C-alpha positions as CSV (number, residue, x, y, z in Angstrom):
1,X,0.0,0.0,0.0
2,X,1.4,3.4,-1.0
3,X,2.3,5.9,1.6
4,X,0.2,9.1,1.8
5,X,1.9,12.1,0.2
6,X,4.5,13.9,2.3
7,X,4.5,17.7,3.0
8,X,7.8,19.0,4.3
9,X,7.5,22.3,6.2
10,X,10.6,24.3,6.8
11,X,10.3,27.0,9.5
12,X,12.4,29.0,11.9
13,X,12.1,29.4,15.6
14,X,9.8,32.3,16.2
15,X,6.0,32.5,16.5
16,X,5.7,34.6,13.4
17,X,7.1,31.7,11.4
18,X,5.8,28.8,13.4
19,X,2.1,29.8,13.8
20,X,1.2,29.7,10.1
21,X,3.4,26.6,9.6
22,X,1.4,24.9,12.4
23,X,-1.9,25.9,10.8
24,X,-0.9,24.4,7.5
25,X,0.4,21.2,9.1
26,X,-2.9,20.7,11.0
27,X,-4.9,21.2,7.8
28,X,-2.8,18.9,5.7
29,X,-2.9,16.1,8.3
30,X,-6.7,16.4,8.3
31,X,-6.6,15.7,4.5
32,X,-4.6,12.5,5.1
33,X,-1.1,13.8,4.2
34,X,2.0,13.0,6.2
35,X,3.8,16.1,7.5
36,X,7.4,16.7,8.6
37,X,8.8,19.8,10.1
38,X,12.4,20.7,9.1
39,X,14.1,23.1,11.5
40,X,17.2,23.4,13.7
41,X,17.7,22.6,17.4
42,X,16.5,26.1,18.3
43,X,13.5,25.9,16.1
44,X,12.6,22.5,17.5
45,X,12.2,24.1,21.0
46,X,9.4,26.3,19.6
47,X,7.5,23.4,17.9
48,X,5.6,22.2,20.9
49,X,2.3,23.4,19.4
50,X,2.5,21.1,16.4
51,X,0.4,18.0,16.4
52,X,2.1,14.8,17.6
53,X,1.7,13.3,14.2
54,X,4.2,15.8,12.7
55,X,7.7,14.3,12.6
56,X,10.3,16.9,13.5
57,X,13.5,16.6,11.5
58,X,16.4,18.6,13.0
59,X,19.1,19.9,10.6
60,X,22.0,22.2,11.2
61,X,21.7,25.8,10.1
62,X,23.1,29.1,11.2
63,X,23.0,32.9,10.8
64,X,25.6,35.6,10.5
65,X,23.4,37.7,12.8
66,X,24.4,35.8,16.0
67,X,27.6,34.8,17.7
68,X,31.2,35.8,17.7
69,X,33.9,35.7,14.9
70,X,34.4,32.0,15.1
71,X,30.7,31.2,15.0
72,X,30.4,33.5,11.9
73,X,33.3,31.6,10.2
74,X,31.5,28.3,10.8
75,X,28.1,29.5,9.3
76,X,28.7,28.4,5.7
77,X,29.9,24.9,6.9
78,X,26.9,24.4,9.2
79,X,24.5,25.4,6.4
80,X,26.2,23.1,3.9
81,X,26.0,20.3,6.4
82,X,22.3,21.0,6.9
83,X,21.6,21.1,3.2
84,X,23.4,17.7,2.7
85,X,21.4,16.2,5.6
86,X,18.1,17.5,4.3
87,X,18.9,16.3,0.8
88,X,19.7,12.8,2.0
89,X,16.4,12.7,4.0
90,X,14.5,13.8,0.9
91,X,16.1,11.0,-1.2
92,X,15.0,8.5,1.5
93,X,11.4,9.9,1.8
94,X,10.5,12.1,-1.1
95,X,8.3,15.0,-0.2
96,X,5.5,15.8,-2.6
97,X,5.8,19.5,-1.8
98,X,8.2,21.6,0.4
99,X,6.9,24.8,2.0
100,X,9.3,27.3,3.6
101,X,8.0,29.9,6.2
102,X,11.2,31.9,6.6
103,X,13.9,32.1,9.2
104,X,17.4,30.8,8.8
105,X,16.5,27.3,10.0
106,X,14.4,26.9,6.8
107,X,17.5,27.3,4.6
108,X,18.6,23.6,4.4
109,X,15.2,22.2,3.4
110,X,14.4,24.8,0.8
111,X,18.0,24.7,-0.6
112,X,17.8,20.8,-0.8
113,X,14.4,21.0,-2.5
114,X,15.9,23.4,-5.0
115,X,18.9,21.1,-5.7
116,X,16.6,18.0,-6.1
117,X,13.9,20.0,-8.1
118,X,11.1,19.2,-5.7
119,X,7.9,21.3,-5.9
120,X,8.4,24.1,-3.5
121,X,7.0,27.4,-2.3
122,X,7.6,30.0,0.4
123,X,5.1,31.9,2.6
124,X,6.0,35.4,3.7
125,X,4.3,36.8,6.8
126,X,5.4,40.4,6.5
127,X,5.0,43.1,3.8
128,X,8.7,42.9,3.0
129,X,10.4,39.6,2.3
130,X,12.7,38.4,5.1
131,X,16.3,37.7,4.2
132,X,15.9,33.9,3.7
133,X,12.7,34.3,1.6
134,X,14.3,37.0,-0.4
135,X,17.2,34.6,-1.2
136,X,14.8,31.9,-2.4
137,X,12.0,34.0,-4.1
138,X,13.4,33.4,-7.6
139,X,14.1,29.7,-6.9
140,X,10.7,28.5,-5.8
141,X,7.6,27.7,-7.8
142,X,5.2,29.9,-5.8
143,X,5.5,32.8,-3.4
144,X,2.5,33.2,-1.0
145,X,2.1,36.5,0.7
146,X,0.2,37.4,3.9
147,X,0.3,41.2,3.3
148,X,-0.9,42.8,0.1
149,X,0.9,44.2,-1.7
150,X,4.2,42.6,-0.6
151,X,7.4,44.1,-1.9
152,X,8.9,41.4,-4.2
153,X,12.0,41.1,-6.4
154,X,11.6,42.2,-10.0
155,X,10.0,39.5,-12.1
156,X,8.6,37.5,-9.0
157,X,4.8,37.3,-8.8
158,X,3.2,36.8,-5.4
159,X,-0.1,35.2,-4.5
160,X,-2.2,36.8,-1.8
161,X,-3.2,34.1,0.7
162,X,-3.3,36.1,3.9
163,X,-1.7,34.9,7.2
164,X,-3.3,31.9,8.9
165,X,-4.8,32.8,12.3
166,X,-5.5,30.6,15.4
167,X,-8.9,28.9,15.7
168,X,-9.7,31.2,18.6
169,X,-9.5,34.2,16.2
170,X,-11.5,32.4,13.5
171,X,-14.2,31.7,16.2
172,X,-14.6,35.6,16.5
173,X,-14.2,36.4,12.8
174,X,-16.5,39.2,11.8
175,X,-18.0,39.5,15.3
176,X,-20.5,42.4,15.3
177,X,-18.9,45.8,16.1
178,X,-20.5,47.9,18.8
179,X,-19.9,51.5,17.8
180,X,-18.5,54.0,20.4
181,X,-21.0,55.8,22.5
182,X,-21.8,57.2,26.0
183,X,-21.5,53.8,27.7
184,X,-18.6,51.5,28.7
185,X,-16.1,51.1,25.9
186,X,-13.1,48.8,25.6
187,X,-9.7,49.8,24.3
188,X,-7.0,47.0,23.8
189,X,-3.3,47.8,23.8
190,X,-0.9,45.1,22.4
191,X,2.7,45.7,21.7
192,X,4.8,42.5,21.3
193,X,7.7,41.7,23.7
194,X,10.4,43.7,21.9
195,X,8.4,46.8,21.1
196,X,6.1,47.2,24.1
197,X,8.1,49.7,26.2
198,X,7.3,52.8,24.1
199,X,3.6,51.9,24.3
200,X,3.9,51.7,28.1
201,X,5.6,55.1,28.1
202,X,3.0,56.9,25.9
203,X,-0.4,55.1,25.9
204,X,-1.3,55.6,29.6
205,X,-0.5,59.3,29.5
206,X,-2.4,59.7,26.2
207,X,-5.5,58.0,27.7
208,X,-5.2,60.1,30.9
209,X,-5.3,63.2,28.6
210,X,-8.6,62.3,27.0
211,X,-11.7,64.5,27.7
212,X,-13.4,63.4,30.9
213,X,-16.5,62.3,29.0
214,X,-14.5,59.7,27.1
215,X,-12.2,58.8,29.9
216,X,-14.9,57.8,32.4
217,X,-16.3,55.3,29.9
218,X,-13.1,53.6,29.0
219,X,-12.0,50.1,30.1
220,X,-8.4,49.4,29.1
221,X,-6.7,46.1,28.6
222,X,-2.9,46.8,28.2
223,X,-0.2,44.2,27.5
224,X,3.0,45.5,29.1
225,X,6.4,44.0,29.8
226,X,6.8,42.7,33.4
227,X,9.4,45.4,34.2
228,X,7.0,48.1,33.1
229,X,3.8,46.8,34.9
230,X,4.0,48.9,38.1
231,X,4.5,52.3,36.5
232,X,1.8,51.6,33.9
233,X,-0.7,50.5,36.6
234,X,0.2,53.6,38.6
235,X,-0.4,56.0,35.7
236,X,-3.8,54.5,35.0
237,X,-4.8,54.5,38.7
238,X,-3.7,58.1,39.2
239,X,-5.9,59.1,36.2
240,X,-8.9,57.1,37.6
241,X,-8.9,54.8,34.6
242,X,-10.2,51.2,34.9
243,X,-7.3,49.2,33.4
244,X,-6.2,45.6,33.4
245,X,-2.4,45.5,32.8
246,X,-0.7,42.1,32.2
247,X,2.4,40.8,30.4
248,X,0.2,38.5,28.4
249,X,-3.5,38.0,27.8
250,X,-4.5,34.5,26.9
251,X,-7.9,35.7,25.6
252,X,-6.8,38.4,23.1
253,X,-9.3,37.2,20.5
254,X,-12.2,37.8,22.9
255,X,-10.9,41.1,23.9
256,X,-10.4,42.2,20.3
257,X,-14.0,41.2,19.5
258,X,-15.3,43.3,22.3
259,X,-13.1,46.4,21.6
260,X,-14.2,49.7,20.2
261,X,-10.5,50.5,19.4
262,X,-7.2,48.7,19.2
263,X,-3.8,50.4,19.7
264,X,-1.1,48.0,18.5
265,X,2.2,47.4,16.9
266,X,1.8,46.1,13.3
267,X,3.4,42.7,13.5
268,X,2.0,40.2,10.9
269,X,0.0,38.2,13.4
270,X,-1.6,41.3,15.0
271,X,-2.5,42.7,11.6
272,X,-4.1,39.3,10.7
273,X,-6.1,39.1,13.9
274,X,-7.3,42.7,13.7
275,X,-8.4,42.2,10.1
276,X,-10.1,38.9,10.5
277,X,-12.1,40.1,13.5
278,X,-12.6,43.6,12.0
279,X,-11.7,46.4,14.4
280,X,-10.5,50.0,14.0
281,X,-6.9,50.4,15.0
282,X,-4.2,52.9,15.6
283,X,-1.0,51.2,14.4
284,X,2.5,52.2,15.7
285,X,5.1,50.2,13.7
286,X,8.2,49.0,15.5
287,X,10.9,51.2,14.1
288,X,13.7,48.7,14.7
289,X,11.9,45.9,12.7
290,X,14.1,44.5,9.9
291,X,13.6,46.5,6.7
292,X,10.9,48.5,8.5
293,X,8.5,45.7,7.6
294,X,6.0,46.7,10.2
295,X,5.3,49.9,8.3
296,X,4.7,47.8,5.2
297,X,2.4,45.5,7.2
298,X,0.3,48.4,8.2
299,X,-0.2,49.9,4.7
300,X,-3.2,47.7,3.7
301,X,-5.3,48.7,6.7
302,X,-4.2,52.3,6.5
303,X,-4.9,52.5,2.7
304,X,-8.4,51.0,3.3
305,X,-9.2,53.6,5.9
306,X,-9.4,50.9,8.6
307,X,-6.4,52.1,10.6
308,X,-4.4,55.2,11.6
309,X,-0.6,55.0,11.3
310,X,1.6,56.9,13.8
311,X,5.3,56.4,13.2
312,X,7.4,56.1,16.3
313,X,9.1,59.4,15.4
314,X,5.8,61.2,15.7
315,X,4.4,59.3,18.7
316,X,3.8,61.4,21.9
317,X,0.9,61.5,24.4
318,X,-0.8,64.5,22.8
319,X,-0.8,63.1,19.3
320,X,-2.0,59.7,20.3
321,X,-4.7,61.1,22.6
322,X,-6.1,63.3,19.8
323,X,-6.3,60.2,17.5
324,X,-8.0,58.1,20.2
325,X,-10.5,60.9,20.8
326,X,-11.2,61.3,17.1
327,X,-12.1,57.6,16.7
328,X,-14.1,57.2,19.9
329,X,-16.0,60.6,19.3
330,X,-17.2,59.6,15.8
331,X,-19.2,56.4,16.0
332,X,-20.2,56.1,12.4
333,X,-16.6,56.7,11.2
334,X,-15.4,54.1,13.7
335,X,-18.0,51.6,12.3
336,X,-16.7,52.2,8.8
337,X,-13.2,51.6,10.0
338,X,-14.3,48.3,11.5
339,X,-16.0,47.2,8.3
340,X,-13.0,48.3,6.2
341,X,-10.7,46.2,8.4
342,X,-13.0,43.2,8.0
343,X,-12.9,43.5,4.3
344,X,-9.1,43.3,4.4
345,X,-9.2,40.0,6.4
346,X,-8.4,36.6,5.0
347,X,-10.1,34.1,7.4
348,X,-9.5,31.5,4.7
349,X,-5.7,31.9,4.6
350,X,-5.0,28.4,5.7
351,X,-7.4,27.0,3.0
352,X,-5.6,29.2,0.4
353,X,-2.3,27.7,1.4
354,X,-3.7,24.2,1.3
355,X,-4.9,24.8,-2.3
356,X,-1.5,26.0,-3.4
357,X,0.2,22.9,-1.9
358,X,-2.3,20.6,-3.7
359,X,-1.8,22.5,-6.9
360,X,2.0,22.0,-6.7
361,X,1.6,18.3,-5.9
362,X,-0.6,17.8,-9.0
363,X,1.8,19.7,-11.2
364,X,4.7,17.4,-10.2
């Protein structure tokens, strides 16, 4: 009896790469495929969310962005070793399709698939290709993009799939939006671990500066780094604002669905969640993001009049307070922003990726 077809997923060790990879793995397993994950030892530590049926194949990889001089000298040799290992594994168990989600741990499998001419594609989560996906964009059969438009090399055509989101987000997709008014309103503040400090510096003061009529109705859920918690809590308390401040909210999808406004960084996952649920947003791209990709991520929502963009260079309490007040004081405009955000969402992103995998398999 023939084995079911094999999907080989190559992904790095961050949530941004692993979440959409996991979503595709789950969908392909449900269709009866076998699935392997190719990553390095670091990436394997972040693979705990993958179903037990996914076989994890560790290969060596490396990046010039980490380590000292000796580690950098060894990078090419570690990558070559990883490519050789990945190629041997593919010869033993031939994948029908190989999909890369970026990150340097994905290099060996995508490089081996290129050498062995296996059907292959990459999925880019951000509006600008990461370094690894940039390197392989001309060497794969398809380039799937979360953000549209995504900046691509000349001659490379992308396919807009969107970014797969968690089931908890899909469960809230298109939840009815309650427009702002003279009643309790919810504002959600999410910043990501690296970029949350400036939000903790600015957002509480901006909310404290709102007109009293708005301020008394606000209920704030603010994600802040542990080292910033006390001062953020104190600022809200001194302004008489009801606020929950935590390093992590496990129920962000519910909170987004109940929010009148979201203040957020513009990481790929945040953009996908805001779009699929459909909420007005004020987006503050992380200025240190590689290639300023968070600004690129925000463009779709901003162009659709679903979000307001404030660069870090222009962010201060007075500016942010004025924008928050403008959204919450104009209910019909806020309702239009929510509808525009929803129109940008791709709740079927996983299904779109599945269709591309099946297309490549049939073309082989």
